[in-house]
DSSP file (Angstrom, degrees, kcal/mol; ACC not computed):
  #  RESIDUE AA STRUCTURE BP1 BP2  ACC     N-H-->O    O-->H-N    N-H-->O    O-->H-N    TCO  KAPPA ALPHA  PHI   PSI    X-CA   Y-CA   Z-CA
    1    1 A X              0   0    0      0, 0.0     2,-0.2     0, 0.0     0, 0.0   0.000 360.0 360.0 360.0 132.4   19.4   -8.5  -24.5
    2    2 A X        -     0   0    0      2,-0.0     2,-0.3     0, 0.0     3,-0.0  -0.630 360.0-159.9 -91.5 148.2   17.5   -6.8  -21.6
    3    3 A X        -     0   0    0     -2,-0.2    17,-0.1     2,-0.2     0, 0.0  -0.936  22.8-135.2-125.5 150.0   13.8   -7.0  -21.2
    4    4 A X  S    S+     0   0    0     -2,-0.3    16,-2.9    15,-0.1    17,-0.4   0.731  86.5  72.5 -69.8 -24.6   11.5   -4.7  -19.2
    5    5 A X  E     +A   19   0A   0     14,-0.2     2,-0.3    15,-0.1    14,-0.2  -0.652  56.0 177.4 -98.4 146.3    9.6   -7.7  -17.9
    6    6 A X  E     -A   18   0A   0     12,-2.3    12,-3.1    -2,-0.3     2,-0.4  -0.987  26.2-122.5-143.5 153.6   10.6  -10.2  -15.3
    7    7 A X  E     +A   17   0A   0     -2,-0.3     2,-0.3    10,-0.2    10,-0.2  -0.770  35.5 172.7 -94.4 138.4    8.9  -13.2  -13.6
    8    8 A X  E     -A   16   0A   0      8,-2.7     8,-2.6    -2,-0.4     2,-0.3  -0.994  24.9-168.5-146.1 152.8    8.5  -13.3   -9.9
    9    9 A X  E     -A   15   0A   0     -2,-0.3     6,-0.2     6,-0.2     3,-0.1  -0.849  19.3-148.2-138.3 102.6    6.9  -15.3   -7.1
   10   10 A X    >   -     0   0    0      4,-0.8     3,-2.6    -2,-0.3     2,-0.2  -0.387  38.9 -94.1 -65.4 144.9    6.9  -13.8   -3.7
   11   11 A X  T 3  S+     0   0    0      1,-0.3    -1,-0.1    -2,-0.1     3,-0.1  -0.473 116.0   6.6 -60.5 125.4    7.1  -16.4   -1.0
   12   12 A X  T 3  S+     0   0    0      1,-0.3    -1,-0.3    -2,-0.2    31,-0.2   0.454 120.3  95.7  77.2   3.0    3.4  -16.9   -0.1
   13   13 A X  S <  S-     0   0    0     -3,-2.6    -1,-0.3     1,-0.1     2,-0.2  -0.276  78.5 -77.7-110.4-166.0    2.3  -14.7   -3.0
   14   14 A X        -     0   0    0     29,-1.0    -4,-0.8    -2,-0.1     2,-0.4  -0.521  40.8-104.5 -97.7 162.1    1.2  -15.1   -6.5
   15   15 A X  E     +A    9   0A   0     -6,-0.2     2,-0.3    -2,-0.2    -6,-0.2  -0.712  52.8 169.0 -81.2 135.2    3.1  -15.8   -9.7
   16   16 A X  E     -A    8   0A   0     -8,-2.6    -8,-2.7    -2,-0.4     2,-0.6  -0.997  40.3-134.8-150.7 150.7    3.3  -12.6  -11.7
   17   17 A X  E     -A    7   0A   0     -2,-0.3     2,-0.3   -10,-0.2   -10,-0.2  -0.965  37.6-169.0-104.9 124.4    5.1  -11.0  -14.6
   18   18 A X  E     -A    6   0A   0    -12,-3.1   -12,-2.3    -2,-0.6     2,-0.8  -0.869  28.2-121.3-121.1 142.7    6.2   -7.5  -13.6
   19   19 A X  E >>  -A    5   0A   0     -2,-0.3     3,-2.9   -14,-0.2     4,-1.0  -0.775  21.7-150.8 -78.1 107.2    7.5   -4.4  -15.4
   20   20 A X  T 34 S+     0   0    0    -16,-2.9    -1,-0.1    -2,-0.8   -15,-0.1   0.568  91.2  74.4 -61.0  -7.8   10.8   -3.9  -13.7
   21   21 A X  T 34 S+     0   0    0    -17,-0.4    -1,-0.3     1,-0.1     3,-0.1   0.729  99.3  45.7 -74.9 -21.1   10.4   -0.2  -14.5
   22   22 A X  T <4 S-     0   0    0     -3,-2.9     2,-0.3     1,-0.3    -2,-0.2   0.929 129.2 -46.0 -82.6 -55.2    7.8   -0.1  -11.7
   23   23 A X     <  -     0   0    0     -4,-1.0    -1,-0.3     2,-0.1    41,-0.1  -0.968  22.7-157.3-172.2 155.2    9.8   -2.1   -9.1
   24   24 A X  S    S+     0   0    0     -2,-0.3    41,-0.1    39,-0.3    40,-0.1   0.151  78.3  93.4-117.0  10.5   11.9   -5.1   -8.2
   25   25 A X  S    S-     0   0    0     39,-0.6    39,-0.1     1,-0.2    40,-0.1  -0.068  90.7 -61.4 -88.2-169.7   10.9   -4.8   -4.6
   26   26 A X        -     0   0    0     34,-0.1    40,-2.6    -2,-0.0     2,-0.4  -0.437  44.9-143.4 -77.2 153.8    8.0   -6.4   -2.7
   27   27 A X  E     -b   66   0B   0     38,-0.2     2,-0.4    -2,-0.1    40,-0.2  -0.981  16.5-171.4-119.8 128.9    4.4   -5.8   -3.7
   28   28 A X  E     -b   67   0B   0     38,-2.2    40,-3.4    -2,-0.4     2,-0.4  -0.925   8.7-150.8-123.2 147.2    1.7   -5.6   -1.1
   29   29 A X  E     -b   68   0B   0     13,-2.8    20,-2.9    -2,-0.4     2,-0.4  -0.929  11.2-169.4-120.8 140.3   -2.1   -5.4   -1.6
   30   30 A X  E     +bc  69  49B   0     38,-2.3    40,-2.6    -2,-0.4     2,-0.2  -0.996  17.6 153.0-134.8 134.4   -4.6   -3.7    0.7
   31   31 A X     >  -     0   0    0     18,-2.8     4,-2.1    -2,-0.4     3,-0.4  -0.829  28.3-153.4-155.9 120.7   -8.4   -3.7    1.0
   32   32 A X  T  4 S+     0   0    0     -2,-0.2    41,-0.1     1,-0.2    18,-0.1   0.738  92.9  53.9 -67.6 -25.3  -10.3   -3.0    4.1
   33   33 A X  T  4 S+     0   0    0      1,-0.1    -1,-0.2     3,-0.0    17,-0.1   0.812 125.3  17.2 -78.0 -34.4  -13.4   -5.1    3.1
   34   34 A X  T  4 S+     0   0    0     -3,-0.4    -2,-0.2    15,-0.2    -1,-0.1   0.438 105.0 100.6-119.5  -2.9  -11.7   -8.3    2.2
   35   35 A X     <  -     0   0    0     -4,-2.1     2,-0.4    14,-0.2    14,-0.3  -0.351  48.1-157.6 -93.3 166.5   -8.3   -8.1    4.0
   36   36 A X        -     0   0    0     12,-2.2     2,-1.1     2,-0.1    15,-0.1  -0.994  19.0-133.8-139.2 131.5   -6.7   -9.4    7.1
   37   37 A X        +     0   0    0     -2,-0.4     2,-0.3    12,-0.2    12,-0.1  -0.733  69.3  81.8 -87.1 101.5   -3.7   -7.9    8.9
   38   38 A X  S >  S-     0   0    0     -2,-1.1     3,-1.5     0, 0.0    -2,-0.1  -0.983  84.5 -49.2 178.8 175.8   -1.7  -11.0    9.6
   39   39 A X  T 3  S+     0   0    0     -2,-0.3     3,-0.1     1,-0.2    -2,-0.0  -0.357 117.1  29.8 -63.6 140.2    0.8  -13.6    8.4
   40   40 A X  T 3  S+     0   0    0      1,-0.3    -1,-0.2    -2,-0.0     2,-0.2   0.417 104.5  93.3  93.4  -2.0    0.0  -15.1    5.1
   41   41 A X    <   +     0   0    0     -3,-1.5    -1,-0.3     1,-0.1     7,-0.2  -0.698  58.2  46.8-115.9 170.3   -1.9  -12.1    3.7
   42   42 A X  S    S+     0   0    0      5,-2.8   -13,-2.8     2,-0.4     7,-0.2   0.090  85.2  86.4  95.9 -22.9   -0.9   -9.0    1.7
   43   43 A X  S    S+     0   0    0      4,-0.3   -29,-1.0   -31,-0.2     2,-0.3   0.401  90.1  45.6 -93.0   1.6    1.0  -10.7   -1.1
   44   44 A X  S >  S-     0   0    0      3,-0.5     3,-1.8   -31,-0.2    -2,-0.4  -0.997  74.4-133.8-145.1 134.7   -2.0  -11.4   -3.3
   45   45 A X  T 3  S+     0   0    0     -2,-0.3     3,-0.5     1,-0.3    -1,-0.1   0.691 110.3  59.7 -66.7 -13.2   -5.0   -9.2   -4.3
   46   46 A X  T 3  S+     0   0    0      1,-0.2    -1,-0.3   -11,-0.0    -3,-0.0   0.574 118.9  28.3 -86.7  -8.0   -7.3  -12.2   -3.4
   47   47 A X  S <  S+     0   0    0     -3,-1.8    -5,-2.8   -12,-0.0    -3,-0.5  -0.461  89.7 167.6-144.6  64.3   -5.9  -12.2    0.2
   48   48 A X        -     0   0    0     -3,-0.5   -12,-2.2    -7,-0.2   -18,-0.2  -0.179  39.9 -98.6 -79.4 171.3   -4.9   -8.6    0.9
   49   49 A X  B     -c   30   0B   0    -20,-2.9   -18,-2.8   -14,-0.3   -12,-0.2  -0.440  28.6-130.2 -74.6 161.4   -4.0   -6.8    4.1
   50   50 A X  S    S+     0   0    0    -20,-0.2     2,-0.4   -15,-0.2   -15,-0.1   0.666  81.2  34.0 -92.1 -18.6   -6.8   -4.8    5.8
   51   51 A X     >  -     0   0    0      1,-0.1     4,-2.1   -20,-0.1     5,-0.1  -0.988  62.6-135.7-143.8 149.3   -4.9   -1.5    6.3
   52   52 A X  H  > S+     0   0    0     -2,-0.4     4,-3.1     1,-0.2     5,-0.3   0.902 107.9  59.6 -61.1 -42.9   -2.2    0.7    4.7
   53   53 A X  H  > S+     0   0    0      1,-0.2     4,-1.2     2,-0.2    -1,-0.2   0.914 109.1  42.5 -56.6 -44.3   -0.7    1.1    8.2
   54   54 A X  H  > S+     0   0    0      2,-0.2     4,-0.6     1,-0.2    -1,-0.2   0.919 113.8  50.9 -70.2 -41.1   -0.1   -2.6    8.5
   55   55 A X  H >X S+     0   0    0     -4,-2.1     3,-1.4     1,-0.2     4,-0.9   0.908 108.1  52.9 -57.8 -46.4    1.1   -3.0    4.9
   56   56 A X  H 3< S+     0   0    0     -4,-3.1     3,-0.3     1,-0.3    -1,-0.2   0.806 102.1  59.8 -62.7 -31.0    3.6   -0.2    5.3
   57   57 A X  H 3< S+     0   0    0     -4,-1.2    -1,-0.3    -5,-0.3    -2,-0.2   0.673 103.8  51.9 -72.1 -17.1    4.9   -1.9    8.4
   58   58 A X  H << S+     0   0    0     -3,-1.4    -1,-0.2    -4,-0.6    -2,-0.2   0.651  89.9 103.1 -85.4 -21.3    5.8   -5.0    6.3
   59   59 A X  S  < S-     0   0    0     -4,-0.9     2,-0.5    -3,-0.3    31,-0.1  -0.208  70.3-128.3 -67.1 154.7    7.7   -2.9    3.7
   60   60 A X    > > -     0   0    0     29,-0.1     3,-1.4    27,-0.1     5,-0.5  -0.890  30.9-108.1-104.6 127.6   11.5   -2.8    3.6
   61   61 A X  T 3 5S-     0   0    0     -2,-0.5    28,-0.2     1,-0.2    -1,-0.0  -0.241  94.5  -2.4 -59.1 136.5   13.1    0.6    3.5
   62   62 A X  T 3 5S+     0   0    0     26,-3.4    -1,-0.2     1,-0.1    27,-0.2   0.781  97.7 114.7  56.7  30.2   14.7    1.7    0.2
   63   63 A X  T < 5S-     0   0    0     -3,-1.4   -39,-0.3    25,-0.4    -2,-0.1   0.428  89.5-109.5-106.9  -3.3   13.9   -1.6   -1.4
   64   64 A X  T   5 +     0   0    0     25,-0.7   -39,-0.6    -4,-0.2    26,-0.1   0.747  55.8 173.8  79.5  23.9   11.4   -0.1   -4.0
   65   65 A X      < -     0   0    0     -5,-0.5    26,-1.9    24,-0.2     2,-0.4  -0.355  15.2-155.9 -66.8 144.8    8.4   -1.7   -2.3
   66   66 A X  E     -bd  27  91B   0    -40,-2.6   -38,-2.2    24,-0.2     2,-0.5  -0.946   7.8-158.6-121.9 144.1    4.9   -0.9   -3.6
   67   67 A X  E     -bd  28  92B   0     24,-2.8    26,-2.7    -2,-0.4     2,-0.6  -0.990  10.2-155.3-123.3 121.0    1.6   -1.0   -1.8
   68   68 A X  E     -bd  29  93B   0    -40,-3.4   -38,-2.3    -2,-0.5     2,-0.7  -0.865   2.3-155.4 -98.4 120.5   -1.4   -1.2   -4.0
   69   69 A X  E     -bd  30  94B   0     24,-2.9    26,-2.9    -2,-0.6    33,-0.4  -0.854  21.6-136.3 -96.0 114.8   -4.6    0.1   -2.4
   70   70 A X    >   -     0   0    0    -40,-2.6     3,-1.8    -2,-0.7   -38,-0.2  -0.267  29.1 -83.2 -74.3 153.4   -7.5   -1.6   -4.1
   71   71 A X  T 3  S+     0   0    0      1,-0.2    30,-0.2    30,-0.1    -1,-0.1  -0.254 115.0  25.4 -53.0 136.9  -10.7    0.1   -5.2
   72   72 A X  T 3  S+     0   0    0     28,-1.8    -1,-0.2     1,-0.3    29,-0.1   0.305  84.0 140.1  92.0 -10.7  -13.2    0.5   -2.4
   73   73 A X    <   -     0   0    0     -3,-1.8    30,-2.6    27,-0.2     2,-0.4  -0.389  33.1-163.4 -67.5 144.5  -10.7    0.4    0.5
   74   74 A X  E     -f  103   0C   0     28,-0.2     2,-0.5    -2,-0.1    30,-0.2  -0.996   7.4-171.6-130.2 126.7  -11.4    2.9    3.3
   75   75 A X  E     -f  104   0C   0     28,-2.2    30,-3.3    -2,-0.4     2,-0.5  -0.980  12.5-157.9-117.5 116.8   -8.7    3.8    5.9
   76   76 A X  E     -f  105   0C   0     -2,-0.5     2,-0.6    28,-0.2    30,-0.2  -0.850   2.0-159.3-103.7 128.9  -10.1    5.8    8.8
   77   77 A X  E     +f  106   0C   0     28,-3.2    30,-3.5    -2,-0.5    32,-0.2  -0.912  21.6 161.6-106.5 118.4   -7.7    8.0   10.8
   78   78 A X        +     0   0    0     -2,-0.6     2,-0.3    28,-0.2    34,-0.1   0.146  56.3  41.5-129.2  19.7   -9.0    8.9   14.2
   79   79 A X  S >  S-     0   0    0     34,-0.2     3,-1.7    32,-0.1    34,-1.5  -0.971  96.2 -71.1-152.6 169.1   -5.9   10.0   16.2
   80   80 A X  T 3  S+     0   0    0     -2,-0.3    32,-0.2     1,-0.3    34,-0.1  -0.472 123.0   6.9 -62.3 135.4   -2.7   12.0   15.8
   81   81 A X  T 3  S+     0   0    0     30,-0.3    -1,-0.3    -2,-0.1    33,-0.2   0.834  81.7 157.3  54.3  36.4   -0.3   10.1   13.5
   82   82 A X  S <  S+     0   0    0     -3,-1.7     2,-0.4    31,-1.3    32,-0.2   0.735  76.1  31.3 -62.1 -23.4   -3.1    7.6   12.9
   83   83 A X  E    S-h  114   0D   0     30,-0.9    32,-2.6    -4,-0.2     2,-0.6  -0.952  80.1-176.2-132.1 113.0   -1.2    6.7    9.6
   84   84 A X  E     -h  115   0D   0     -2,-0.4     2,-1.3    30,-0.2    32,-0.2  -0.901   8.7-166.4-117.1  99.6    2.5    7.2   10.2
   85   85 A X  E     +h  116   0D   0     30,-2.9    32,-1.9    -2,-0.6    33,-0.8  -0.705  29.8 147.0 -90.7  93.1    4.5    6.5    7.0
   86   86 A X        +     0   0    0     -2,-1.3     2,-0.6    31,-0.2    -1,-0.2   0.003  34.2 102.4-121.0  30.7    8.0    6.2    8.3
   87   87 A X    >   -     0   0    0     31,-0.1     3,-0.7   -27,-0.1    31,-0.2  -0.961  69.1-131.9-111.6 117.0    9.5    3.7    6.0
   88   88 A X  T 3  S+     0   0    0     -2,-0.6   -26,-3.4     1,-0.2   -25,-0.4  -0.351  78.0  20.2 -73.5 144.2   11.8    5.4    3.3
   89   89 A X  T 3  S+     0   0    0     30,-1.9   -25,-0.7     1,-0.2     2,-0.3   0.715  84.6 133.8  80.8  22.7   11.5    4.6   -0.4
   90   90 A X    <   -     0   0    0     -3,-0.7    32,-2.4    29,-0.3     2,-0.4  -0.707  41.5-148.9-101.6 158.3    8.1    3.2   -0.6
   91   91 A X  E     -de  66 122B   0    -26,-1.9   -24,-2.8    -2,-0.3     2,-0.5  -0.993   6.5-165.8-124.5 131.7    5.3    3.9   -3.2
   92   92 A X  E     -de  67 123B   0     30,-3.3    32,-2.9    -2,-0.4     2,-0.5  -0.970  10.3-170.7-118.0 119.5    1.6    3.7   -2.3
   93   93 A X  E     -de  68 124B   0    -26,-2.7   -24,-2.9    -2,-0.5     2,-0.6  -0.942  15.2-145.9-118.8 127.3   -0.7    3.7   -5.2
   94   94 A X  E     -d   69   0B   0     30,-2.6     2,-0.2    -2,-0.5   -24,-0.2  -0.803  20.8-151.0 -90.9 121.6   -4.5    4.0   -5.0
   95   95 A X        +     0   0    0    -26,-2.9     7,-1.0    -2,-0.6   -23,-0.2  -0.522  49.4  47.5 -89.1 156.7   -6.2    1.9   -7.7
   96   96 A X  S    S-     0   0    0      5,-0.2     2,-0.4    -2,-0.2     5,-0.1  -0.411  77.4 -81.3 106.4 179.9   -9.5    2.7   -9.3
   97   97 A X  S >  S-     0   0    0     -2,-0.1     3,-2.1     4,-0.0     4,-0.3  -0.941  73.9 -31.8-127.6 143.7  -11.3    5.7  -10.8
   98   98 A X  G >  S-     0   0    0     -2,-0.4     3,-1.3     1,-0.3     0, 0.0  -0.163 126.0  -8.6  57.1-135.3  -13.2    8.7   -9.2
   99   99 A X  G 3  S+     0   0    0      1,-0.2    -1,-0.3   -28,-0.0   -27,-0.1   0.525 126.9  72.2 -73.6  -7.2  -15.0    7.9   -6.0
  100  100 A X  G <  S+     0   0    0     -3,-2.1   -28,-1.8   -29,-0.1    -1,-0.2   0.613  76.8 104.7 -82.8 -12.9  -14.3    4.1   -6.4
  101  101 A X  S <  S-     0   0    0     -3,-1.3    -5,-0.2    -4,-0.3   -30,-0.1  -0.260  87.8 -92.1 -59.2 149.9  -10.7    4.8   -5.5
  102  102 A X        -     0   0    0     -7,-1.0    25,-0.6   -33,-0.4     2,-0.3  -0.354  51.8-151.2 -55.4 147.1   -9.5    3.7   -2.1
  103  103 A X  E     -fg  74 127C   0    -30,-2.6   -28,-2.2    23,-0.1     2,-0.5  -0.895  22.9-144.3-131.4 158.4   -9.7    6.5    0.4
  104  104 A X  E     -fg  75 128C   0     23,-2.7    25,-3.0    -2,-0.3     2,-0.5  -0.987  25.7-163.6-114.8 118.2   -8.2    7.9    3.5
  105  105 A X  E     -f   76   0C   0    -30,-3.3   -28,-3.2    -2,-0.5     2,-0.6  -0.900   9.7-145.2-110.7 127.4  -10.9    9.4    5.8
  106  106 A X  E     -f   77   0C   0     -2,-0.5   -28,-0.2   -30,-0.2   -30,-0.1  -0.831  20.3-136.1 -96.0 123.7   -9.9   11.7    8.6
  107  107 A X        -     0   0    0    -30,-3.5     5,-0.1    -2,-0.6    -1,-0.1   0.057  23.2-105.4 -64.6 178.7  -12.2   11.4   11.7
  108  108 A X  S    S+     0   0    0      2,-0.1     2,-0.2     3,-0.1    -1,-0.1   0.442  80.3 118.5 -89.1  -1.0  -13.6   14.2   13.6
  109  109 A X  S >  S-     0   0    0    -32,-0.2     3,-2.0     1,-0.1   -30,-0.0  -0.497  77.4-106.7 -67.9 129.2  -11.3   13.8   16.6
  110  110 A X  T 3  S+     0   0    0      1,-0.3   -30,-0.2    -2,-0.2     3,-0.1  -0.311 105.0  21.2 -57.8 136.4   -9.1   17.1   16.9
  111  111 A X  T 3  S+     0   0    0      1,-0.3     2,-0.3   -32,-0.1   -30,-0.3   0.444  79.7 152.4  86.4   0.8   -5.5   16.4   15.7
  112  112 A X    <   +     0   0    0     -3,-2.0    -1,-0.3   -32,-0.2   -32,-0.3  -0.511  26.8 145.0 -64.5 122.5   -6.4   13.3   13.6
  113  113 A X        -     0   0    0    -34,-1.5   -31,-1.3    -2,-0.3   -30,-0.9  -0.927  50.3-117.1-152.1 172.9   -3.7   13.3   10.9
  114  114 A X  E     -h   83   0D   0     -2,-0.3     2,-0.4   -33,-0.2   -30,-0.2  -0.977  27.2-154.1-117.0 129.8   -1.3   11.4    8.7
  115  115 A X  E     -h   84   0D   0    -32,-2.6   -30,-2.9    -2,-0.4     2,-0.6  -0.878  10.9-164.1-106.4 137.7    2.5   11.8    9.1
  116  116 A X  E     +h   85   0D   0     -2,-0.4   -30,-0.2   -32,-0.2   -32,-0.1  -0.920  22.1 164.0-114.1 101.1    5.0   11.2    6.4
  117  117 A X        +     0   0    0    -32,-1.9     2,-0.3    -2,-0.6   -31,-0.2   0.225  47.7  68.0-107.9  11.8    8.2   10.9    8.4
  118  118 A X  S >  S-     0   0    0    -33,-0.8     3,-0.5   -31,-0.2     2,-0.2  -0.877  80.0-103.1-131.2 162.9   10.6    9.3    5.9
  119  119 A X  T 3  S+     0   0    0     -2,-0.3   -30,-1.9     1,-0.2   -29,-0.3  -0.481  94.6  19.0 -83.0 155.4   12.3   10.3    2.7
  120  120 A X  T 3  S+     0   0    0      1,-0.2     2,-0.6   -32,-0.2    -1,-0.2   0.808  74.6 154.0  59.7  34.9   11.2    9.2   -0.8
  121  121 A X    <   -     0   0    0     -3,-0.5     2,-0.5   -32,-0.2    -1,-0.2  -0.863  24.6-164.6 -92.5 123.5    7.6    8.2    0.2
  122  122 A X  E     -e   91   0B   0    -32,-2.4   -30,-3.3    -2,-0.6     2,-0.5  -0.939  10.6-169.5-114.4 128.1    5.4    8.5   -2.9
  123  123 A X  E     -e   92   0B   0     -2,-0.5     2,-0.4   -32,-0.2   -30,-0.2  -0.968  10.1-167.2-117.7 122.6    1.6    8.5   -2.8
  124  124 A X  E     -e   93   0B   0    -32,-2.9   -30,-2.6    -2,-0.5    -2,-0.0  -0.919  62.0 -10.4-115.8 131.4   -0.2    8.2   -6.2
  125  125 A X  S    S+     0   0    0     -2,-0.4    -1,-0.2     1,-0.2   -32,-0.1   0.706  81.6 169.5  64.9  25.4   -3.9    8.8   -6.9
  126  126 A X        -     0   0    0    -34,-0.1     2,-0.5    -3,-0.1    -1,-0.2  -0.334  26.2-147.8 -72.4 152.5   -5.0    9.0   -3.3
  127  127 A X  E     -g  103   0C   0    -25,-0.6   -23,-2.7    -2,-0.0     2,-0.5  -0.978  11.7-162.7-122.3 115.8   -8.4   10.2   -2.3
  128  128 A X  E      g  104   0C   0     -2,-0.5   -23,-0.2   -25,-0.2   -25,-0.0  -0.862 360.0 360.0-102.7 128.6   -8.6   12.1    0.9
  129  129 A X              0   0    0    -25,-3.0   -24,-0.2    -2,-0.5    -1,-0.1   0.387 360.0 360.0-117.9 360.0  -12.0   12.6    2.7
């Protein structure tokens, strides 16, 4: 008998019961206020990465990896390709409601933008400012 749920523990991460309909890939957490871009972070919402750009760099192409952007996160883009999503097959989901959702803010520098340079990149519930 098959079940939709499976138990996982990412190395260095937390123990979790996951709906395999969402993913069997890696799960990464991001929050600019409480996160750190470095080894030992990102696998737990209590110790997230600080940026989507860094988390995306840790993802494995076409593995079903998901990046959860926590409520209150702010990612500021101040250059051309300031956020370059070039890993295929990832999903980035912004958690929260309304203005509490994580956001991507484009600076006033001419040409500041976000590039999606890979296939099958999914962005859910993003808030662009």
